[in-house]
C-alpha positions as CSV (number, residue, x, y, z in Angstrom):
1,M,203.9,207.6,70.9
2,N,202.4,204.2,70.1
3,K,204.5,201.2,69.2
4,L,203.9,198.4,66.6
5,V,204.4,195.1,68.5
6,F,204.8,191.7,66.9
7,D,204.5,188.3,68.5
8,V,205.9,185.8,66.0
9,G,204.9,182.2,66.4
10,G,205.5,179.1,64.4
11,T,202.1,179.2,62.7
12,A,200.9,182.8,63.1
13,I,202.1,186.3,63.7
14,K,200.1,188.5,66.0
15,Y,200.5,192.3,65.9
16,A,199.1,195.2,67.9
17,I,199.3,198.9,68.1
18,M,200.0,199.5,71.8
19,N,200.3,202.7,73.9
20,E,202.8,203.4,76.7
21,K,200.4,201.7,79.2
22,A,200.5,198.5,77.2
23,E,196.9,199.0,76.2
24,I,196.1,197.5,72.8
25,E,194.4,200.0,70.5
26,E,194.2,197.7,67.4
27,K,195.3,194.2,66.7
28,G,195.4,191.5,64.0
29,N,197.2,188.4,62.9
30,F,198.4,186.5,59.8
31,P,200.0,183.2,59.0
32,T,203.8,183.0,59.6
33,P,205.6,182.9,56.3
34,M,207.7,179.8,56.2
35,I,209.3,180.2,52.7
36,D,212.4,182.3,53.4
37,Q,213.6,185.3,55.4
38,P,212.9,188.0,52.7
39,T,209.2,186.9,52.6
40,F,209.1,187.0,56.4
41,I,210.6,190.4,56.6
42,D,208.4,191.8,53.9
43,S,205.3,190.6,55.7
44,L,206.4,192.6,58.8
45,V,207.1,195.7,56.7
46,D,203.7,195.4,55.0
47,I,202.1,195.8,58.4
48,Y,204.5,198.6,59.4
49,E,203.6,200.6,56.2
50,K,199.9,200.4,57.2
51,Y,200.6,202.0,60.6
52,M,203.8,203.9,60.1
53,D,202.2,207.3,60.8
54,Q,200.9,206.0,64.1
55,V,204.1,204.5,65.6
56,D,207.6,205.4,66.3
57,G,209.1,202.0,67.2
58,I,208.7,198.3,66.7
59,A,208.9,195.7,69.5
60,M,209.0,192.0,68.7
61,S,208.8,188.6,70.4
62,L,210.3,185.6,68.6
63,P,211.2,182.0,69.3
64,G,214.9,181.2,69.6
65,R,218.0,182.2,71.4
66,I,218.2,185.9,71.0
67,N,220.6,188.6,72.0
68,S,217.9,191.1,73.0
69,D,220.5,193.8,73.6
70,I,221.0,194.2,69.9
71,G,218.2,192.2,68.2
72,Y,220.4,189.3,67.0
73,V,219.0,185.8,66.5
74,H,221.5,183.1,67.2
75,T,219.2,180.1,67.0
76,P,215.7,180.5,65.5
77,G,213.5,177.8,66.8
78,A,211.0,176.8,64.1
79,L,211.9,179.7,61.8
80,I,215.2,178.2,60.6
81,Y,215.7,181.0,58.0
82,N,216.5,183.4,60.9
83,N,219.5,181.4,62.0
84,E,222.5,183.7,63.0
85,T,220.8,186.9,61.7
86,H,221.0,190.4,63.0
87,L,217.3,190.5,62.4
88,S,216.6,194.0,63.8
89,H,219.1,195.5,61.3
90,R,217.6,193.6,58.4
91,I,214.1,194.7,59.2
92,A,215.1,198.3,59.8
93,G,217.0,198.2,56.5
94,Q,214.0,197.0,54.5
95,I,211.8,199.6,56.1
96,K,214.4,202.2,55.1
97,N,214.4,200.9,51.5
98,R,210.7,200.8,51.2
99,T,209.6,203.9,53.1
100,G,212.7,206.0,53.6
101,R,212.1,206.0,57.3
102,E,214.5,205.0,60.1
103,I,213.0,203.2,63.1
104,R,214.1,201.6,66.3
105,I,213.4,197.8,66.7
106,S,213.8,195.5,69.7
107,I,213.6,191.7,69.7
108,E,213.2,189.3,72.7
109,N,212.7,185.6,73.1
110,D,209.0,184.7,73.5
111,G,209.4,182.9,76.8
112,K,211.4,185.8,78.3
113,A,208.8,188.2,76.9
114,A,206.1,186.3,78.8
115,A,208.1,186.6,82.0
116,L,208.7,190.3,81.4
117,A,205.0,190.9,81.0
118,E,204.3,189.3,84.3
119,A,207.1,191.2,86.0
120,W,205.9,194.5,84.6
121,K,202.1,194.3,85.0
122,G,201.3,190.8,85.9
123,N,201.5,188.3,88.8
124,L,205.2,188.8,89.4
125,A,205.0,192.6,89.7
126,D,205.0,192.4,93.5
127,V,208.1,190.1,93.9
128,D,211.8,190.4,93.2
129,D,212.3,186.8,92.2
130,G,210.0,184.6,90.2
131,V,209.7,182.2,87.3
132,V,207.3,181.8,84.5
133,I,206.8,178.3,82.9
134,V,204.9,178.4,79.6
135,L,203.3,175.1,78.6
136,G,202.9,174.9,74.8
137,T,204.4,172.9,72.0
138,G,207.6,172.9,74.1
139,I,208.2,174.5,77.5
140,G,209.1,178.1,77.3
141,G,209.7,180.5,80.2
142,G,211.8,183.1,81.9
143,I,213.5,183.8,85.2
144,I,213.1,187.1,87.0
145,H,215.8,187.9,89.5
146,D,215.9,191.2,91.4
147,K,213.0,192.3,89.1
148,K,215.2,191.8,86.0
149,I,215.0,189.1,83.3
150,L,217.9,186.6,83.8
151,K,219.4,186.1,80.3
152,G,222.6,184.1,80.9
153,K,225.9,184.5,79.2
154,D,224.6,183.1,75.9
155,F,221.0,184.3,76.3
156,F,219.9,180.7,77.1
157,A,218.7,181.1,80.7
158,G,215.1,179.9,81.2
159,E,215.1,177.3,78.3
160,F,213.3,174.7,80.4
161,S,212.5,172.6,77.3
162,F,216.1,171.3,77.5
163,I,216.1,170.1,81.1
164,M,216.3,166.3,81.4
165,T,213.6,164.5,83.3
166,D,215.6,161.3,83.9
167,L,219.4,161.7,84.3
168,R,219.9,158.0,83.5
169,L,218.8,158.6,80.0
170,K,220.3,160.8,77.3
171,G,218.8,162.7,74.3
172,M,216.0,165.1,73.6
173,G,213.4,162.4,73.9
174,N,214.0,162.7,77.6
175,A,213.8,166.5,77.7
176,F,210.9,168.4,79.2
177,A,209.8,169.7,75.8
178,N,208.9,166.1,74.9
179,V,207.7,164.9,78.2
180,S,205.8,167.6,80.0
181,S,204.6,170.2,77.5
182,A,201.0,170.8,76.5
183,H,201.8,168.9,73.2
184,A,203.3,166.1,75.2
185,L,200.0,165.8,77.1
186,T,197.7,165.7,74.1
187,S,200.0,163.5,72.0
188,G,200.6,161.2,75.0
189,V,196.9,160.7,75.5
190,A,196.4,160.0,71.8
191,R,199.1,157.4,71.8
192,K,197.6,155.8,74.9
193,K,194.3,155.5,73.0
194,G,195.9,154.3,69.7
195,L,195.1,157.5,67.9
196,D,197.0,159.8,65.6
197,P,198.8,162.3,68.0
198,E,197.9,165.2,65.7
199,S,194.2,164.3,65.9
200,V,193.8,165.1,69.6
201,D,193.7,168.6,70.9
202,G,193.6,170.2,74.4
203,F,189.8,170.5,74.4
204,Q,189.3,166.8,73.7
205,T,192.0,165.9,76.2
206,F,190.4,167.9,79.1
207,E,187.0,166.7,78.2
208,W,188.3,163.1,78.8
209,I,190.0,164.1,82.0
210,Q,186.9,165.8,83.4
211,N,184.8,162.8,82.5
212,G,187.2,160.5,84.4
213,D,188.8,158.8,81.5
214,E,191.6,156.6,83.1
215,E,194.0,156.8,80.1
216,A,193.8,160.5,79.9
217,I,194.1,161.0,83.6
218,E,197.2,158.7,83.7
219,V,199.1,160.8,81.2
220,F,197.9,164.0,82.8
221,E,199.2,162.8,86.2
222,E,202.6,162.0,84.7
223,V,202.9,165.4,83.1
224,C,201.9,167.3,86.3
225,N,204.3,165.2,88.3
226,A,207.2,166.1,86.0
227,I,206.3,169.8,86.2
228,G,206.0,169.5,90.0
229,G,209.5,168.0,89.9
230,L,210.7,170.9,87.8
231,I,209.3,173.4,90.3
232,Y,211.1,171.5,93.1
233,N,214.4,171.8,91.1
234,L,213.9,175.4,90.3
235,T,213.3,176.1,94.0
236,A,216.5,174.4,95.0
237,T,218.4,176.4,92.3
238,L,216.8,179.8,92.3
239,N,214.6,180.1,95.5
240,P,211.9,182.2,93.8
241,E,209.0,183.6,95.7
242,K,206.5,182.8,92.9
243,I,206.3,180.4,90.0
244,L,203.7,181.1,87.4
245,I,202.2,178.6,84.9
246,G,201.2,179.9,81.5
247,G,200.1,178.6,78.1
248,G,196.7,177.7,76.9
249,I,196.2,174.7,79.1
250,S,196.8,176.8,82.2
251,K,193.3,178.2,81.8
252,Q,192.0,174.9,83.0
253,P,191.9,175.3,86.8
254,I,192.7,171.6,87.3
255,V,196.2,172.1,85.7
256,V,197.7,174.5,88.3
257,E,195.8,172.8,91.1
258,R,197.3,169.4,90.3
259,I,200.8,170.9,89.7
260,R,200.6,172.5,93.2
261,E,199.7,169.1,94.7
262,K,202.5,167.3,92.8
263,A,205.1,169.9,93.8
264,D,204.0,169.7,97.4
265,E,204.6,165.9,97.3
266,Y,208.3,166.6,96.5
267,F,208.6,169.2,99.2
268,D,206.8,166.9,101.7
269,Q,209.2,164.1,101.1
270,I,212.2,166.3,101.9
271,K,210.4,167.6,105.1
272,K,209.9,164.0,106.3
273,I,213.7,163.6,106.6
274,G,214.1,166.9,108.4
275,M,215.3,169.1,105.5
276,E,212.4,171.4,104.9
277,M,212.7,173.7,101.9
278,P,211.0,177.1,101.3
279,R,208.0,176.6,99.0
280,P,207.2,179.2,96.3
281,K,203.7,180.3,95.6
282,I,202.5,178.5,92.5
283,D,199.9,180.5,90.5
284,V,198.8,181.1,86.9
285,C,200.0,183.9,84.6
286,R,197.9,187.0,84.5
287,F,198.4,187.3,80.8
288,N,198.1,184.5,78.2
289,N,197.2,185.4,74.7
290,D,198.7,188.9,75.0
291,S,201.6,188.2,77.3
292,N,204.3,188.1,74.5
293,L,203.0,191.4,73.1
294,I,203.1,193.1,76.5
295,G,206.6,191.6,77.3
296,A,208.0,192.6,74.0
297,L,206.8,196.2,74.6
298,Y,208.4,196.2,78.0
299,N,211.7,194.9,76.5
300,Y,211.6,197.8,74.0
301,N,211.3,200.2,76.9
302,L,214.2,198.6,78.7
303,V,216.4,198.5,75.6
304,Y,215.7,202.1,74.6
305,G,215.2,203.6,78.1
306,E,211.6,204.6,77.6
């Protein structure tokens, strides 16, 4: 039977009715409630009530550090009201209160969901070991090892936003989330031009880059160089066969092309001193806008053995 799948973001919640082949039969979205958790849960149950005769389970993707085995949110990302919450139980309880029905619910971190989507039906489906790097407001992602998502002891594996770019410096201002994300690119270009960082989006940034704007290109080169360095470090740590780049800006061909070139520069420097390293294939994610939905559904299948 079909599943109701939610992809919860900091500004909007996407939902879809999906069949067992991960085909979307109906979809929609609405603004993410930021008031409190009861309002958030009620918004999800409202959608469930609309489709409850068509689905027999709910799969979710959320920001934060999440125990996906039981649907417990330890740290919630932007949705601070979900801190230390057994969210799957609370949602199921509200559904029981309002409809009298019992339903199974799974929850996975959004970056890990993106990696699961690629491992299931995307550009990691043909490898045992791979990495997904999602460039957005921060840097999300996931690690696939032996065709399984690597979660870590505390479900923190793959949180690339927290990796430091310069070990001589301390603090989150030096972390990848603030140095090499899509937001870091657009806000960095804005600051370079003396503009409000919130006034420049990705479309404007890449228009400048494509038109040869020196300030935009300088920031773009810095961001790609840092991501190339991250790929080098991930290769030394994990030895993946493929590393995929996702997020909205990955649709720009120049992004992955330049990241490949920057990563090769790191590998070439090691080769010059006689210590050649294996090089992963660097590619784009197959899924972008629907990746978290597809990955959330796959996580549901894994949790409940479907």
